[in-house]
MARLOSE-925138 format. One record per atom (N, C-alpha, C): x, y negated, z. Coordinates in steps of 0.05 Angstrom, whole numbers, plus 5000, padded with zeros to 4 digits. Layout:
# MARLOSE-925138
XYZ...
# end
This chain:
# MARLOSE-925138
529820561521530620581493533420701491533620921476536121061473537520951447539620811450541020691427543620831421544420811396547120911388548620671376551220691377552920481366554620611344554320511319555820631297557120411281559320491268560820311250560520401222559620221204559220281176561020101159562420211140563920031121561919881104562519631098560819461081562319401055560919451033562119411006561219140995563118990983562318750968562618490982563418481007563718221021566218081010565817821003568117670992568917431009567417371030568117141047566717161073567416971091566116961117563116921116562316761096559416711093557916971086559317151071558117411065557617561091559617551109559317691135556917581150556617321150554417191164551717281152551717301125549217381111548417661119550417851118549818131126548818141154550218001172549418001200546617891204546017671190543417541194541117711182541717881163539618061152539118301170541318411182541018651199539918591226540618361237539818291265536818301270535218191251532218191256530918461251532318651240531018911233529919041259527519131258526219261281527819511289528719521315530219741325533219681327534119461315536919381317537319201341539119281359539719131383541918921377544019011365546218821358547418901331548318711316549718761291552018561290554518661289556818491288558518571263558818381245560318431221563218331225565118501218567918421218568818391189569018141180569818101151572518211145574418171164577118261159577318571156575618711172575619001171573719111150572018931138570019011119568119221131567219181155565419371168563519231186561319371193559319261211558919461234558819361258558219531281555419481289553719681287550819651293550019821316548719701336547519851358544419851352543320091350540520111342539120351355536520341355534820561365534220751342535321001344535021191323532121281318530421241339527621321335526021111320527220871317525720651304526820601276529420601273530720531247532820731240533120781214535020981204537320841190539620971188541820851172541020791143539220951132538320901104536820631102535320571123533820311124535820081125537920111142540019911144541419871117541920091104543220081078541519921058538919981057537119841038537019541043537019471069536919181077539419041066541719171070544319051061544419041031543419251018543419250988541719030976539618950991537818740980539218470976541418430989542818170985545518210971545818430957548118460940550418610951550218730975552418880986551519170989553319331001552519611005553719711031552319901043553120021068553720311064556120401072556920681069556020831093554021001090552821141113553221451111554421551089554521831085557221961088559121811101561821911103562222101127560422091146560422271169563122281183564322041185566822021200569222131186568922201160571122311144573022081137575222051153577021831149578521851122578922091112580322121087578622031064576022081065574221991044574121691044574021571068574021281071576521161059578821281064581321181053581321201023580321421012580221450983578521240970576221170983574520960973575920690972577320630995578820380996581020370975582420590971584520600951583420550923581020680917579820650891579020350886577820230906577019950903579519770899581619830913584119670910585219700882585219940871586219980844584519840823581819840827580019700809580519400810581119290834581719010836584318940823586219120825588819090811588419070781586819250770586319250741584919000732582818910747581418670740583418430739585018410760586918190762588918190739589918430732591918450711590718360684588318460677587118390651586218100651585318000674584617710675587017540669589317620680591817470674592517500644592117730633592817780605591217600586588617570592586917400575587317100582588117040606588316760614590816620603593016770600595516650591595216510564594016640543593716490517591916250519589816270537588016040540589615800551591315850571592815630584594915530563596115700548598115610528596815440506594515520497593115360476592315090488591315080512590214830524592514640531594814740537596914570547599414540529599814740511602214720494601414690464599514860456598714860427595914730425595714480435593114340436591914300408593514270387592514200361592314440342592514680352592314910335589514930324589215000298586515010286584715210301582315130305580315300318581215380347582815210359583715260386581515290406579515110405577315120424575715380421575315470396573915710391575415960402578115960398579716180408579616190438579815960451579615950480576916050490574815970476572116050485571816360484572716480462572416770460574316920479576616810485578416930504577416900533575816690538574816630565572416800572570916880552568417040557568917290574570917460566571317700583572317640611573917430614574917360640572617260658570917080648568816960664566517160669565717300648563217460650563717760653566217860652566718140657568518180681570918070680572718100703571717940727570217730722569217570744566217600749565117820737562217850738561117880766562717990785561618030812560917770825562317550818561717290830558817200822558117240797555417160787553217350798553817610798551817800808551217750838553317720854552917670882551517400887552317200872551016930876548016940870547317090849544417120843542917270864544117480875542817640896542517470921544517310927544417130950542116920946542016810922540016600916537216710920536716960914534017070917533117060946534917060965534217050993534816781005535216580987535616310997538316271011540316441004542916431017545016360996547316271006549616210989552216291003554216360987556816430998559016340979561416440984563616350967563216430938561916660933561316740906559616520892557816400907556116180896557915950887559815880903561615660896563215720871564315970870565916050847564216060822561816190824560016220801559115950790558315770808557415500800559615340786562015340798564215180787565115290760565615550758566715660733564615650711562115710718560015710698559515430688559615230706559314950697561414870678564014930685566214870667566015010641565215270642565015430617562715320600560415270612558115180597558614910583559914720598560514460587562514500563564514660567566514700546565314840522563515030526562215170504560514970488559014800502557314600489559014420472561314330483563114150469564314280445565014540447566114690425564114720402561714780409559614820388558514560377558214360394557014110386558813870393561213870382563113640388562013370380560313370359559213120349557512970369556313120388554613000409556212790425558812850431560412670447561812460429562612560405564012370387562212140379559612210374557711990365557311790387557911860412557511680434560111550443562211610428564811490434566211610458565411860464566611990488568512210479570612270496572612480489571312760489572512940474571513210472573313410487573813350512575413540528573913790534575514010535574314270543575914370567574614540584575914630609575814940611576215070588576215360589578515460607580815320606583115410622582515400651580915200659580115180688578415420696576515500679574715720685576315980689578016040670579416300671581516310692583016080696585116080716583916090744581715950748580415960774579716250782578416390763577616670769580116840772582116800756584516960758585916920785586216660793587516610818585916720842583316700840581616810862581917110864581917240840582317530840585117600852587117450844589817490855589817450885588517240894588417190923587017410937584817520925583417750938585217990939586818030918588618260917590718240939591918010942593917960963592717980991590217870993588817881018588218161027587218331008586618601014589118761022591318711008593818841015594718761043594518501049595318411076593418511098590818511092588818601112589218891118590019051098590419341103592619381123594619191124596819211143595919151171593818981174592918911201591719151215590719351200589619591212591419831209594019781205595820011201596020181226595820061250595920221275593620421276591320331267588920511267589320731247590520671224591020871204593021081214595020981229597021171241595621361260593721261276592221431294590621641278589321551256587721731240589421941227591921871220593722061207594822271225594422241252595422431271594022701268591522691257590022941254590723061226591523311225592223441199589723471182590223491155588023521136586823801137588624001141587724281141588524421167587324651173587824791197587625091191589225251206589125541204587425651227585325811220583725931241584026241239583626371262583826661263580926771263580226921242577427001239577427281227575927461239575627741230578327881226580127821246582727961246584727851226584127631213585927511193586027211195588227091186588526801186587226681161585926451164584526321142584826021145585425891122585825601123583325461114582525261130580125101124580824801129579024631120579324341126578824291156580224101167579924031195577023951201575723811181573023721185571023951187571824191179570124431180570424591205572324521222572724671247570224651265569324871275567024871293567824961321566224871340566824951368566725251371568725361383568925651386570825781367571625641345573625751327576325801341577626011334580326071345582325951325583725741335585525591318588425671323589925721301592725801302594525551299596425511317598225291315601125401315602525351293605225451289607225231296609825301299611825111307611924871288611924631300612124381284609424271274607324421278604724341268603224161288601423991278599823821295597323981304596523931329594124051339591723911327589924051313587823911298585423821314584623971336582323901352583023961381581223881400581723941428580824231434582224361453581424631460583024741483582625001488583925151510585525381498588125391507589925601497588925871507588726061488587926341495590126541492592226471476594326661472596926511464599226591475601726471468602526251487605026161484606125941500607825761482608025511490609725321476609925061492611424871482611524601493610424421472608724231480607324051462608023761468608723611447609323321450606623171451605923061474603322921477603822621479606122521470606822241474604822051460603622131438601721951424599121921439598522111457596122101473596621981501598822081513599322011541601421801545603121761524605421571527607821701540607621961548609822101561611322261540613922221539615522341517616622611524616322701549617222971556615123171548615823371531613923571522612623711546610123781543608623911564608324211558608824381578608624661574605724751571605224921552602525021547602525331549600625431563600325721566597325791567596626041571593826121571592325961592590125831583588525661601589125371600591325291587592125011585590424861564590024611569588524441549590424331529589524321504591124191483589323981469590623781457589023551447589823491418587823411403588223341374590323121372592023151352594022941346596722991360596823181379599423241392600923441375603523451379605323611361606523841376606024081365607224331376610224331371611724441390614624451387615424721374616724891389617825131377616125381380614225381399612625621404610325651384608925871388606625941371604326021390601925901386599725961404597125951389595026071401592326061390590525931412588825761403587025631423584125631413582225611432579425611425578525311423577325241400576424971396574124901415574524681431572424601450571124341442572724161429571623901420572723841392570923761374571723711346570823431338571923341315571023091303571522851322569422691324569622451341569422501371568922761379568722821407571522881420573522901404576222961415577322711429579422751445580622521458581622321437582922431416583922251395581622111381579422261377577022141364575921911381575921941407574921731425576721481423579421531423581321311421580921161395580621311373580221181346577621021347575521131358572920991359573120741376574520751399574820521415576420301401578520381387580120181372578420051349576820221335575020121314573019921326571820001348569819821360571019561370573419591381574819351391575519161368576519281345577219111322574718991309572419121313569919021302568418831320569318811346567918631364568918341360567318151370567917871366568817741391571017581388571917421411570317171413570017061437568516811440569416591422572116571417573116351401572116371372571116611364570216641336567416521332566016471354563316361351563316101336565215921342565315671329565815711299567715881292568315941264565816051250564316231263561916341252559816131246559515941265557515731261558215551237560915491236561815321213561415471187562215731187562015891162559115921153557215921172554415951166553215721151554315481155553215241142555215131121557515261119559715161103559015121073557915341061557415331032555315121025553015111039551114891032552214611035553914571056555114311060557014241037558614441029560514401006559014340980556814480976555214430951554114140952553314050976552413780978554613570973557013630983559313450978560013440949559913680935560513690907558513530890555913550897553913390883554213090888554913030913555412740920557812630904560012790903562312710887561612670858560012850847559112830819557512570815555712510833554012270830555612020832557512010851559111770855560911720831562111930820563811900797562111810773559711920771558011850748557211560748556911450772556111170775558510980773560811060784563010870787565510960771565311160754567611270741568611130716567210930706568110790682567810950657569710910638569511040612569411340613571011460631571111750632569411860656567211720661565611780685564712070685563612160663562512430663564712650666567012610651569212800654570212810682570612580695571612570722569512690741567012630736564912740754564813040752565013150728565013440724567413570738569713450734572213560746572013550777571013330788570713310817568813520828566613550814564513750822565814030822567114100801568414370799570514400820572314200823574614220841573714250870571714100878570714110906569614390911568114500892567014770896569214980899571314940883573415140882575315130907576014890915578014870936576914940964574314910968573114970993573415270999574215331023574815611030573715691057571415821058570415931083571916181092573316301073574716551079576816511100578316291098580516241118579316221146577016101148575616081174574716351184573616501165572616771173574716971180577116931168579317121173581017041197580816791206582616691226582716861251580316921262580117071287580317371283578717491265578717791264581317911255582817781237585317901228587317891251587317681267589217671290588317871311585717901316584818101335585518381326585118441300585718711290588618771293590318571286593218611289594018641318592818481336593518491364592618751377590118841371589119091382590719321371591519311346593219521334595919521347597119291352599719281366599419401394597219341407596819461433596719761432595219871412595020161409597720291405599520151390602220261386603920261411603120091430604620071456603020191479601220381473599720531493597820341509596920131497595019941509592519961493590420091504587920131489586019911497585419721479583719491484580919551473578919531490576219611482574619391469575219141474573718921461575518671458574718511439576318271433576218071455574018061470573717871492575817911513576418161520578418221540581218141530581718191505584318111494584617801495582517661489582617371490582917261518581617401537581617301565584217361580585717561570588117651584590217431589590517241570592617041573592016841596589416831604588716641626589216761654589717021656590017151682592217021698591616951723593616841741593717001767592117211769592217381793591717671784593517851792593218141786592818291811590718451813590218621836590718911829592419041844593219311838592219511859591119731851590619951869593420081874593620231896596220361902596420641888594720821897595021101888594321131859596121241843595621281815596221041798596620811811597220561796600120481801600720431827603520371834605020631839603520841847604821101852604121291830605421521830605021721809602221841808600821821831598221941832598222241834600522351842600822641846601722691874600022651894600822691922601622971928603623001945604523271953604823261984604123481996604423502025607323572031608523412049611323462057611423662080609523632099609323822121606723792136606024002151603724002169604824072197604323892216605223942243602823992261602824222274600524302290600824222319598624182332598624132360599624372375601624332393602924562406601024722424598724602431596824742448595324962434595624972407594125172391595925422389595025632400596625882400596326032373593926052363593426192338592525992316594125952296593425752276591925872252591626142252590426272228587626172222585926172242583126082238582925782231584225612247584125322240585225272211587325412203588425372176586325452155584925662160582825752141580525542140579825432163577725232164578624982149581124902153582224662139582124712109582824952101582825022072580025002061578025112076575225112067574224822065574924652084574124372084575124232059577724252055579024112032578024222005577324482005576324601980573624471971572124361990569624231984569923931978572323821985572723541982573423461953572623221945573423121918575622921920576622871944578722671947581322761934582822571921585322651908587422791926587322721952589222841971588523131978586023201973585123471981586623691965587123641940588523841923591323891933592623671942595323691953595323871978593423841995593224002019592624292012590824331993590224611984592724751973594124611956596524731944598624811966598824641986600724702008599824932025597324942032596325162049596325422035596125422009596125671994598725831999600825682005603425812010603325992034601425922053601226082077599326322074598326352049596626582043594226612062592726402064590426402081588126552068586226642084583726762073581826542065579926612049578026402040575126512044574726612069572026722075570526552095571326302098570026122117567625992103565226012115562825892104561925662121562325422111561625172126558725092121557624952140554924842137554924542143552924402134552524122139555023952131556024022107558423872097557623582090559323392099558823112093561422972085561322812065563622642056562922352063564622242080564221972090566221782076565121602059566821432042568721262060571321272052573321112067574121232093573021462101573721592127574821872123573122052112574022332109571622512105571922762115569822962111569323102138566823192141566123352165564423592157564423802174562724032169562424192195560524372195560024542219560924822213562324942233563025232232563025332261561625562265561425682292560425482312558325322303557025122320558924902330561124872317563024652323563324472299563824212305564424022283567424032277568024032252570824022243571023792223573323662224573623422206576423392196576623272173579223192161578822902152580622722161580322442154582622272163582122012161584221822169584121752198585821572207586021502236583421362245582221212227579721072234577621272242577421492227575421692233575921822260578421872266579221992292578421802315578921542311578321342332575321322336573821332313570921302315569621542330570821772328569822002342571122042370572921852377574221842403575422122410576922222391578222482394581022452407581822652422584422642436586722692416588822532419591222552402593622522420595222742423597422732441599622542431601322462449603422262443605422352422606022612423607922722404606922692375604422772371603322752344602922452336602122292356601822002351604421872342606621942356609221822349610121922322609722172316610522282290608922152268606322112272604621982252605621702246606321552267607321282263609921282247611621482253614221502238613721562209611821742203611221802175610221552160608421412173607221172160609320962154611320942172613420742167615020812142615121062135616621152112614821192087612521052088610621042065609221312060609021482080607421722077604621672086602721802074599921792082599522022103598221952125597722142146594722222146594222482145591522582146591222742172589022702186588622832212586523062208587123292221585323512222584523562251581823572256580923582284578423742286577823832311575123932317573723732334571523802347570023602361571223522388573623632394574923562419577623422416579223512397581923412395583023432367585223292362586723312336588323562337587923732317589223992316591923982301592023802280594423782264594523512249596923432242597123202225598623292199597823172177598823262151600223022138602823052131604322842119604222872088603322662074603022682045604622442033606122502013607622291999606822281970606822041959606221991931608421811920610121921904612521771894611621511879613121301885612621041871613721071843612120971824613020981796615620831792617520941777620020811773619920531760617720491744617420231730615820031746614820101770613119921785614619661793617019691803618519461812619019261789619819371766620319211742617819061733615519211733613019091725612118861743612418901769611618691789613418451786616018501782617918281778617318111753616518251732615818121707613317941711611318051725608917901730609517651746611217671766612017441782613417231765615117321747616517131729614516991710612317121704610217001688608416801703609016771729607416591746604816711755604716971756602217111763602517211792600517161809600417261836599517551835600917721851600318011851599418091879597118241879596018341904595718641902595918771925595519061926593219121945591319281936589119381952589319681955589019781979589120071982587320162006586320392004584720512026586520642046589220642041591120752059591520582083592920682103593320532128595320312125595420142146597019902146600019962142601020152156603920212155604720312128603220502116603820602090603620382069601520222071601120002052603419812053604319742077606519552081609119662068609619922073612120042062612120042032609820122019609620121990609919841979608419651991608519371981611419261982612719312004615519212007617319331985617019591980618819731961618519631932616119521926615719431898615619121896616018981918616218691918613618541919611518661931608918531934608718421962608018171964607718051991604818042000602918031981600118021988598818301985598018412008596718682006594618712027592718892022590618952041590319252044590319352068590219632073587419712083586819972085584320072095581919952081582219902054580119762039578219972027575619942034573520102023572719981996571320141979570520031952569119761953567319731972565819471975567719251982569719311999571619102007573419021983574119221967575719161943574118971924571519031921569918861904569718571915569318551942569118291955571718131952574018281953576618151950576818021923575918161902575918051875574217801874571817811886570017581886571217341901572617391923573817181938576017041922577617191908579717071891578416901869576217001857574916851836573716591846572716601871571616351883573816141888576216241890578516061893579515951866578116021845578815921818580716101804581216341814583116521801581816671778583316721757582516901736583817171742582217371749583217611761583217851742585417991741585618251728585818461749584118661748584118881767585119131753587119261766588219511754587719731774586319941765585720171782585420421766585020651781584820901767582821091778581421011799579521191812576721101813574921281821572121211824571720981844573420981865573220781886574020501875575220491851576020231839573920121820571920291813570120221791568519961797567719921822566119681829567819431825570319441835572119221832572819171803573219381788573819351759571619211744569119281751566819161738566618861744567518771767567318491775569618321764571918441758574318291750573918151723575317931719575217791693576417971671578518111678579718301659580118561675578918781666579019031680580819221665582819341679584819511667584919771682584619991667584720261680587320401671588320561689590620741682589520981668590621061646589621281629589621551643591221571664591321831679589121841700587421641702585421621723582821761715580721691730578121821726576721701702574821861691573321771668571621521674570521511699568821281706570421021706572921031716574620791717575220701688575720891670576320821642573820721628571520831635569020731623568420451631568920381656568320111665570419911655572919991654575019801646574919731616575819491610575819401582578519451569580619501585583219571575584219821589585220011575586320251587589220281579590920321600593820371595594220671593594520771569594721061565597621151568598821071590601521141597601921101627603821241639604421201667606320961671607420861650609320641651607820381658608320271682606820041691607719781676609919791662610819551647608919491624607119681618605119631598603119421607602919371633601119171644601918891636604418801642605218531633605218511603605818741589605818731560603018671549601018781562598218731554597618431556598518301578597918021582599517851563602017931557603617781537602317811509601418051503600018091477597617911475596117881496593817701496594617411490596717321503597617041499598517001471600017191460601017161432598717171412596817341417594517371399592817111398592317011422590716761424592216531410594916521413596416311400596216331369596316571359596016621330593216531321591216601336588416521329588216221328589216081347589115791347590515671323592815781317594315691293592615731268591415971266589816041242587415841240586015801262583715621261584515341255586715251266587714981261588214941231589715121219590415091191588015131173586215311181583715351165582015091164581714971188580114721189581614501174584214471180585714251167585714271137586014521127586114571098583514461086581214531097578714441086578214141090578914041114578513761120580113581101582613661095584313501077583713571047583313831041583113911013580513821000578313831013575713761001575613460992576413271010576412991001578312930978580613070978582513030956581313140930580013370932578713480908576513300898575113160916572912980908574012730895576712670897577912450884578312210901578612250928578812020946581511870942583512010930586111870926586211720899584211760882584311630856584411330857582811200874583010900875585710800886587110980901589710900913592010940894592311170882594611230865593911370839591311390832590411510807590711810806590911940830591212230831588512370831588312560812586012740811587013030812585913190830586813470832585813640810587713790797586913970776585414210787583214290775581614520785583314780787585214810769586915050770588615060796589714820803591314800827589514850851587014750850585114790872584515090876584215240854583715520856586115670868588515590861590915710873591115650903590415400910590615310938588515470954586115510943584115650958585015940963586116070942587016340945589216360966591116170965593316170984592516131013590415971017589515911045588716171059587216341045586416591058588716771063590516791043592816971046594616871068595016611071596816511091595816571119593116561123591916631149592516921156592117101137592617381142595617431147597317301132600217341136601017241163599817021172600516921199599617121221597317241217596417451236598317691236599417751213601117991212603717951227604317701235606717651252606517801279604017861287603618011312604818291311605018401286606118661284609118671289610418441287613318431291614218331318612318241335613118131360614118351379615818261398616818441419615218391444614218611456612618581481614418641505
# end
């Protein structure tokens, strides 16, 4: 089954129960593998089989329960932002006019109680607030009811309609209550103020939620709206979304590169810090790669578009951040379960409170019963529970993106704070990953080095090992020929490479390979190799089937931030290990220079994976940091897998967190971010649960027998609105933390 994973904006969700409803409707659809709704982001991430189900089908399923799925935006982030801005302005207008109509209702009910026809004036002023500005609560509640579901809209619709209906009946037929010796109270002010406060709460919530995804919006804004292309001998301006592969794109000084491509004309320096984390501009000339979102400096160049839209490097980063913000952390499962049954339970409590007051309430039994029923429905807030985890995750993942920490899923962010053992690869992780040959020393018995040098070049040209390029670059200086045709080429993992030429075997590899083939190595070369290894150089041996012909000294500079990063990890109480396929002497020298005491040399990929498993069996929560294909197995096994952004695609595909910078201090920052995010989530969940656990009994009137206190429905509406906003504001604290 070939599946695709897409993110669709969802329109109309008002609470966590709405998210559960959308998810529960999409999940059983034939062809859908997974559906995860992020209420805070107002979007759903669906993995589905395109041959079985279409986006239009998903849209119709969601529409059937009162929501809508936006499937026609084709990744146009600007159109998405326009839609969000329009919805926000409409919510602003609703809230403003609801306030305008509510103020006189509150004044009449509380200040001018005896004004003639006061009840009638309040009734007519309440109608537009309840049935026009608050109409979405009733529409959504009815659509939910058709499918046997309920959400926060159900609570709001039930409570406000009950209060309005009772008040309208009392206004039109006051004699019904007077004849029975009962008071003729009306609660129009409760209906309108409840709706107004909830609209205000939604307005503040939407404003705050938009800030949690500000990092994603910044990434989206890196791509310019328009672009200049060179076509038919003239320059032409088009929308970035219209750029096609093969278009010749013109980039002038100070402009942003709109898509990925290859420079065909001109030179310049480009600021790639938003992609790579490196603030030194990179020189670009004919044949150089350029990436969307980077900023041209003073030069002028033309490049051929190679990747557009979501296929660009920037597009992939945006997609990963979106998917991460839409993914669910394990801690959210409890909140989801509670939110799924929350509304029916609250409706049951409200009915129970109504019945108890009706039986035991005395002279004002019905009034108290009605107030308790309305207040319980209003104060209950599943939104706070639904927002607790995703808003913190969105803010945390966004904070990571701003600090060159690309987090692929919420589970990794949540697990990071538990890490107590970090395993680091050496090359490309602790070191720069740009090995250079310092020198090649030949065996003195070789009179003519021309042919062996050509064979060495031909061997390394076939190798995919990172050190091979360094050797090739060095040998090029000697202007060797490249007419050697090797046969029977073999790459031996963790050893080196071999091939046949002129009926002889030739090989390039490490000392283990030399020993396994029992090849002769004179004392002078042996002593020099030991000396190089002691100074943290990697030694590569070149030999034929009889003897070692040359040794090659390769150095890879240690990253300047490596020592600081290791020291910070130690201060955090985290044990640090280094694994490398390099030899013992080089490994020891590198480990010593960065302050690592636990290291393993000559480690093959399988041995790295076993090392991770051994640590886990000791009860360690392990984070593995690597950058190469040989690290992918260990990365897959680690509790938290972290790839260096300068590494191979496979390492970044396997890893759940990618550090898109060479600065290794981003590693402890990622773990600190995890700890702070989890702490915010726990605070959010604690206050969300406490709010409902305390608020609902008080709304039901549990304090009345003690001190005669009954909660006003208007205050309950304000409290409910504030609970959601407070959770989002608490999550936004992550935007201000220092990593």
